[in-house]
Residue, then its C-alpha position, 0 to 999 in steps of 0.5 A: m500500500w502506498k503511503e504519503e509521507d514527507n511530500k512523497l508517495k512511498r511503498t516497499f515491494e518485497f519479492k521471492d528473491f533478487s531476480e524477481a525484484f530486478a525484473f520488477m525494476i526493469r518493468v517499472g523503469l520502462l513504465a516510468e520512461k514511457q510516462n516521462h516520470h522517474p522514481w527515486w528507488s533503491n533495491v537490496y536483495n528482494k526489496v524495492n523501495i520507491e518514492l514518487n514526487t514531482h520535482d517540477a511542482g516543487d517536490i510535492v505529490t501530484d496527479k503524475d505521481i498518483k498515475l505512476a503509482a497506480a500503473i506500478d501497482k498493476l505490474i504486481 
């Protein structure tokens, strides 16, 4: 579940192993590039942490972030 905190949408995704986490990151990367809206993220083994906000709007959560978060959720 996404949570809004510190002017960001945040979510941690957990997978079976690194390969699944990395495959997810590739899919998210392609999706983000298509929407021209790129997340801050990190990965350690089977966990992927994603944070979304819109720099051009003053680093706040906007409809662009909500749209990307919903699209990311559909990848699961």
